C-alpha positions in Angstrom: 93.9 102.1 85.4 91.5 100.1 83.3 90.8 97.0 85.4 89.2 93.9 84.1 87.2 92.4 87.1 85.9 88.9 86.7 82.9 88.0 88.9 82.1 91.7 89.4 78.4 91.1 89.9 79.1 88.8 92.8 79.5 89.6 96.5 83.1 90.5 96.7 83.4 91.5 93.0 80.6 94.0 93.2 82.3 95.6 96.3 85.6 95.9 94.2 83.7 97.5 91.3 82.0 100.0 93.6 85.3 100.9 95.2 87.2 101.3 91.9 84.5 103.4 90.2 83.4 105.3 93.3 86.7 106.1 95.0 89.7 105.6 92.8 88.9 106.9 89.4 89.8 103.6 87.7 87.9 102.3 84.8 86.2 98.9 85.2 85.4 96.2 82.7 83.1 93.8 84.6 83.0 90.2 83.2 80.4 88.0 84.9 78.5 84.9 83.8 75.5 85.9 86.0 75.0 82.6 87.8 72.6 82.4 90.7 75.0 84.4 92.9 75.6 87.2 90.3 73.3 90.1 90.5 73.6 93.3 88.5 71.6 95.1 91.1 74.6 94.9 93.4 76.5 97.3 91.1 73.5 99.6 90.2 75.1 102.5 92.1 78.0 102.7 89.6 76.6 101.0 86.5 75.7 104.3 84.8 79.3 105.6 85.2 81.1 106.3 81.9 84.1 104.4 83.5 82.1 101.2 83.7 81.4 98.5 81.2 79.7 95.1 81.7 80.2 92.0 79.6 78.3 88.8 80.2 80.7 85.9 79.7 82.0 82.7 81.2 85.6 82.8 82.3 86.0 79.3 80.9 85.0 80.4 77.4 88.4 81.1 75.8 87.0 82.8 72.7 84.9 85.2 74.8 87.8 86.0 77.1 90.2 86.6 74.2 87.7 88.9 72.6 87.3 90.9 75.8 91.1 91.4 76.2 91.3 92.5 72.5 88.4 94.9 72.7 89.1 96.5 76.1 92.9 96.2 76.5 93.0 96.4 80.3 95.9 97.5 82.4 95.2 94.9 85.1 93.0 91.9 86.0 91.4 91.2 89.3 90.2 87.6 89.0 87.3 86.9 91.4 84.9 84.8 89.3 84.4 81.6 91.3 81.9 79.1 92.6 82.3 79.7 96.3 79.8 77.9 98.5 81.3 74.9 100.3 78.0 73.1 100.8 77.2 73.4 97.1 80.6 71.9 96.2 79.8 68.9 98.4 76.5 68.3 96.6 78.0 68.8 93.1 81.7 69.5 92.4 81.5 69.9 88.6 80.8 73.6 88.4 83.7 74.3 90.9 86.1 72.4 88.7 84.9 74.1 85.6 84.9 77.7 86.9 87.6 77.7 89.6 90.2 75.5 87.8 89.4 75.6 84.0 88.2 79.2 84.2 91.3 80.3 86.0 93.5 78.5 83.5 91.7 80.3 80.6 92.0 83.7 82.3 95.7 83.2 82.9 96.4 81.9 79.4 94.5 84.7 77.7 96.1 87.3 79.9 99.5 85.9 79.0 98.7 86.1 75.3 97.6 89.7 75.7 100.5 90.7 78.0 103.0 89.4 75.4 101.5 91.9 72.9 102.3 94.8 75.2 105.5 96.8 75.2 107.4 99.2 77.4 105.6 100.7 80.4 102.3 99.1 79.6 103.9 95.6 79.8 105.9 96.4 82.9 102.9 97.8 84.8 100.4 95.0 83.9 99.2 93.0 86.9 97.0 89.9 87.3 95.6 89.5 90.9 94.2 86.0 91.5 91.8 86.2 94.5 91.6 83.1 96.6 90.6 81.9 100.1 92.2 80.8 103.4 90.4 77.5 103.1 93.2 76.2 100.8 95.4 75.9 103.9 93.1 73.3 105.6 92.3 73.3 109.3 94.3 74.9 112.1 94.7 73.6 115.6 93.8 75.6 118.6 96.8 77.9 118.1 98.7 79.5 115.3 97.8 81.5 112.2 97.9 80.9 108.4 100.9 82.6 106.9 101.7 82.9 103.2 104.1 80.0 103.6 101.6 77.6 105.2 101.5 74.4 103.2 98.2 73.8 101.3 95.9 71.1 102.7 92.4 71.6 101.2 89.6 69.3 102.4 86.5 70.2 100.5 85.9 70.2 96.7 85.6 74.0 96.9 88.9 74.5 98.7 90.6 72.0 96.5 89.5 73.8 93.3 90.7 77.1 94.7 94.0 75.6 95.7 94.4 74.3 92.1 93.7 77.8 90.8 96.4 79.3 93.2 99.0 76.8 91.9 98.1 77.6 88.3 98.4 81.3 88.9 101.9 81.1 90.5 103.0 78.6 87.8 102.1 81.2 85.1 104.4 83.7 87.0 107.3 81.3 87.5 107.1 79.6 84.1 106.0 82.4 81.8 106.8 85.6 83.7 103.2 86.8 83.8 103.1 89.4 86.7 100.7 87.5 88.9 99.8 88.1 92.6 97.7 85.8 94.8 95.6 86.9 97.7 94.1 84.5 100.3 91.3 86.0 102.3 89.3 85.0 105.4 85.5 84.8 105.6 83.9 87.9 104.1 80.6 89.4 105.2 78.7 92.6 104.5 76.1 94.1 102.1 75.0 92.3 99.0 75.9 88.8 100.3 73.8 86.0 98.8 71.6 84.5 101.6 73.0 81.0 101.4 76.0 82.1 103.5 76.0 82.0 107.3 75.6 85.7 108.2 72.9 86.8 105.8 71.1 83.5 106.3 71.0 84.0 110.0 69.9 87.7 109.6 67.1 86.9 107.3 66.0 83.7 109.1 65.9 85.8 112.3 63.7 88.4 110.7 61.3 85.7 109.6 61.5 83.9 113.1 62.8 80.8 111.4 65.3 78.4 113.0 68.9 79.6 113.0 71.0 76.6 112.1 74.4 76.0 113.7 76.5 73.1 112.4 77.7 70.6 115.0 78.6 72.1 118.3 79.1 75.6 116.8 82.7 75.7 118.0 84.2 75.9 114.4 86.2 79.2 114.3 86.6 81.6 111.4 88.3 84.9 111.0 85.8 87.5 109.6 86.6 90.3 107.2 84.2 93.1 106.2 83.9 93.0 102.4 84.7 96.7 101.9 88.0 96.2 103.8 88.7 93.3 101.5 88.1 95.4 98.4 90.5 98.1 99.6 93.1 95.4 100.3 92.8 94.1 96.7 93.2 97.6 95.3 96.3 98.0 97.4 97.7 94.7 96.3 97.0 95.7 92.7 98.8 99.0 92.9 101.7 98.1 95.2 102.1 94.3 95.5 105.1 92.4 94.2 104.5 90.0 91.3 105.0 86.4 92.3 104.0 87.1 95.9 101.1 85.9 98.0 99.2 88.2 100.4 96.9 87.0 103.2 94.0 89.3 103.9 92.3 88.9 107.3 90.3 91.0 109.7 91.8 89.7 112.9 88.3 88.9 114.1 88.2 85.2 115.1 84.8 84.1 116.3 83.2 80.6 116.7 80.1 80.0 114.5 78.0 80.0 117.7 79.4 83.4 118.7 78.6 84.8 115.3 75.0 83.6 115.5 74.6 84.9 119.1 76.0 88.3 118.2 73.6 88.6 115.2 70.7 87.6 117.6 71.7 90.3 120.1 71.9 92.9 117.4 68.6 91.9 115.9 67.1 92.1 119.4 68.3 95.7 119.5 67.7 96.8 115.9 64.6 94.8 115.0 63.1 93.5 118.2 60.4 90.8 118.0 57.3 90.6 120.2 57.8 86.8 120.1 61.0 87.0 122.2 64.8 87.0 121.9 66.2 85.8 118.6 68.6 83.5 120.6 65.6 81.3 121.2 65.7 80.4 117.5 69.2 78.9 117.6 69.1 75.2 116.4 72.0 72.8 116.3 72.1 70.6 113.2 74.2 67.8 111.9 77.7 69.0 111.1 79.0 69.6 107.5 81.0 66.7 106.1 84.8 67.4 106.5 84.1 70.7 108.4 87.5 72.4 109.1 87.7 73.3 112.8 89.5 76.6 112.7 90.8 79.2 110.2 92.8 82.3 111.2 94.8 84.6 109.0 98.1 86.4 109.7 97.8 89.5 107.6 101.1 91.0 108.8 102.8 90.9 105.4 99.9 92.9 103.8 99.9 95.3 106.8 103.6 95.9 107.0 104.7 95.8 103.4 101.6 97.5 101.8 100.2 99.5 104.7 96.7 98.1 104.6 94.6 97.9 107.8 91.1 96.7 108.3 88.9 99.6 109.3 86.0 97.6 110.7 86.0 95.4 113.8 83.6 92.5 113.7 81.1 94.4 115.9 81.1 97.6 113.8 81.0 95.7 110.5 78.2 93.4 111.6 76.1 96.3 112.8 76.6 98.0 109.4 75.7 94.7 107.7 72.4 94.2 109.6 71.4 97.8 109.1 71.9 97.3 105.4 69.7 94.2 105.3 67.0 95.9 107.3 67.0 98.8 104.8 67.3 96.7 101.6 64.5 94.2 101.6 64.1 95.2 97.9 67.4 93.6 97.2 67.2 90.3 99.1 63.4 89.5 98.9 63.6 88.2 95.3 66.7 86.1 96.2 64.8 84.6 99.2 62.1 83.5 96.8 64.6 81.8 94.6 66.6 80.3 97.5 64.5 79.7 100.6 67.3 79.0 103.0 67.1 75.2 102.6 70.3 73.4 103.6 72.7 72.2 101.0 75.6 69.8 101.1 74.0 66.8 102.8 75.5 64.2 100.4 72.1 63.5 99.0 73.2 63.8 95.4 76.1 62.4 93.4 79.0 64.8 93.0 79.6 66.0 89.4 
């Protein structure tokens, strides 16, 4: 297949590009605006492949997206381009509305125009995978799991914008027949993760012997998914999923935020010990995030039973691989740490917009 991947220079998108080029033989057209979180170095391993093309463009730019469809004529779309950091959405929601809602609308509408020009097998085989998050479901209680039928109840500007994108994607299937599939994933982690997110922030702060911030009491629970497992899930959904369906993608690795930080500390003590003492001594509790959902947990049974996908990594094996990667790749993250020094975002100190 020739797959148009939006946001392919980002964290999850680059993992998808590396998988498609390196393991499946697919061709990739990577479309990325290259915001602060997009980094072409994340796809350097495959960028010289004759099966790879990069186009710098904004998914909200209709003329640019129309031109990309016309020039490259993809067999499928994996739409990952998004603003994704909850704290940033609290400080300023405007880019989230523009990219996650308007950008998704433009991608769907341009894909529809293009799909209508296809005929026969090409039209029947075309797929549009819209990649979303479990945060659209809101907060779980102590028990239960998010299923594909769970009602939406987003609480942050980020999750609300992603929920809007999900609804648009399924509307384009039901109204126009565009063969759309929606995936909702749990928290991703792994190599090439921008250091504003919890796991890379704690790893790098730990290496620098800086405070390791834990929001509130640290009891907020997330389900963690190794990014390469997620990339494989998206490829499986693309090739075997049913249009009009939603598929939840989760690692079955529920951990509290405090447990995550403590596990990172213990691995750093083993893999990068410090003469100054245990990394656990750096744990610092800070004021909670506004509207912080208490628990997320994914039921991935539909993806597992219908499509045969399984996560390969446990949280422990995936986290060990992640820390080893950050220890080996200071060349990748050092420039990012200079641009983003780990300061906290989302403290309601600026007007949203």
